[in-house]
C-alpha positions as YAML, in Angstrom:
chain: A
units: angstrom
residues:
- id: 1
  name: MET
  ca: [127.41, 56.83, -5.32]
- id: 2
  name: GLY
  ca: [129.80, 56.86, -2.39]
- id: 3
  name: ALA
  ca: [130.01, 56.38, 1.30]
- id: 4
  name: ASP
  ca: [128.46, 58.97, 3.60]
- id: 5
  name: ALA
  ca: [130.39, 58.09, 6.75]
- id: 6
  name: LEU
  ca: [133.93, 56.87, 7.67]
- id: 7
  name: PRO
  ca: [132.77, 53.41, 8.67]
- id: 8
  name: ASP
  ca: [131.22, 53.05, 5.20]
- id: 9
  name: GLU
  ca: [134.38, 54.19, 3.54]
- id: 10
  name: ILE
  ca: [136.42, 51.70, 5.47]
- id: 11
  name: GLU
  ca: [134.03, 48.90, 4.67]
- id: 12
  name: GLY
  ca: [134.19, 49.74, 0.96]
- id: 13
  name: LEU
  ca: [138.00, 49.96, 1.00]
- id: 14
  name: LEU
  ca: [138.29, 46.54, 2.82]
- id: 15
  name: ALA
  ca: [135.98, 45.03, 0.06]
- id: 16
  name: LEU
  ca: [138.26, 46.49, -2.60]
- id: 17
  name: ALA
  ca: [141.38, 45.24, -0.78]
- id: 18
  name: GLU
  ca: [140.04, 41.68, -0.98]
- id: 19
  name: ASP
  ca: [139.62, 42.11, -4.77]
- id: 20
  name: CYS
  ca: [143.31, 43.31, -4.90]
- id: 21
  name: SER
  ca: [144.53, 40.30, -2.98]
- id: 22
  name: LEU
  ca: [145.30, 42.28, 0.20]
- id: 23
  name: THR
  ca: [144.52, 40.79, 3.61]
- id: 24
  name: PRO
  ca: [142.27, 42.92, 5.84]
- id: 25
  name: GLU
  ca: [145.24, 43.51, 8.11]
- id: 26
  name: ALA
  ca: [147.47, 44.69, 5.24]
- id: 27
  name: ALA
  ca: [144.68, 46.95, 3.92]
- id: 28
  name: ARG
  ca: [144.14, 48.49, 7.36]
- id: 29
  name: GLU
  ca: [147.90, 49.18, 7.68]
- id: 30
  name: ARG
  ca: [147.89, 50.93, 4.25]
- id: 31
  name: MET
  ca: [144.87, 52.92, 5.32]
- id: 32
  name: ARG
  ca: [146.72, 54.07, 8.50]
- id: 33
  name: ARG
  ca: [149.72, 55.06, 6.48]
- id: 34
  name: VAL
  ca: [147.66, 57.06, 4.01]
- id: 35
  name: ALA
  ca: [145.70, 58.81, 6.81]
- id: 36
  name: ALA
  ca: [148.91, 59.72, 8.58]
- id: 37
  name: SER
  ca: [150.65, 61.06, 5.45]
- id: 38
  name: PRO
  ca: [149.51, 64.69, 5.76]
- id: 39
  name: ALA
  ca: [150.87, 65.02, 9.38]
- id: 40
  name: GLY
  ca: [153.51, 67.64, 9.41]
- id: 41
  name: TRP
  ca: [152.64, 69.06, 6.02]
- id: 42
  name: ARG
  ca: [153.21, 72.63, 7.23]
- id: 43
  name: ASP
  ca: [156.79, 71.82, 8.25]
- id: 44
  name: ARG
  ca: [157.47, 70.09, 5.01]
- id: 45
  name: ALA
  ca: [156.10, 73.12, 3.12]
- id: 46
  name: ARG
  ca: [158.37, 75.47, 4.94]
- id: 47
  name: GLU
  ca: [161.36, 73.17, 4.36]
- id: 48
  name: ASN
  ca: [160.51, 73.43, 0.71]
- id: 49
  name: GLN
  ca: [160.48, 77.26, 0.95]
- id: 50
  name: ILE
  ca: [156.75, 77.66, 0.36]
- id: 51
  name: ALA
  ca: [155.69, 81.17, 1.30]
- id: 52
  name: ASP
  ca: [153.57, 81.54, 4.48]
- id: 53
  name: ARG
  ca: [150.68, 83.05, 2.57]
- id: 54
  name: GLU
  ca: [150.61, 79.99, 0.24]
- id: 55
  name: ILE
  ca: [150.71, 77.66, 3.25]
- id: 56
  name: ALA
  ca: [147.74, 79.59, 4.68]
- id: 57
  name: MET
  ca: [145.89, 79.11, 1.38]
- id: 58
  name: MET
  ca: [146.50, 75.39, 1.47]
- id: 59
  name: ALA
  ca: [145.60, 75.00, 5.17]
- id: 60
  name: GLU
  ca: [141.86, 74.70, 4.68]
- id: 61
  name: SER
  ca: [142.21, 71.80, 2.23]
- id: 62
  name: MET
  ca: [144.88, 70.10, 4.19]
- id: 63
  name: GLU
  ca: [142.95, 70.30, 7.44]
- id: 64
  name: ILE
  ca: [140.09, 68.41, 5.80]
- id: 65
  name: CYS
  ca: [142.50, 65.45, 5.47]
- id: 66
  name: ARG
  ca: [142.77, 65.07, 9.23]
...
């Protein structure tokens, strides 16, 4: 059983954060950092010499993260 919408996900993560001794502010900052982490993934893949066809194969999965 999981959340069906983003607000539900956030609410659940904030509840877990409290159990992990994180303040709501610290939890929100961590969520922001995690959400931003896929940004620029194509450039990083190219820097690591990943072939364009492999980048194209990964694109669908990576775009879901946005």
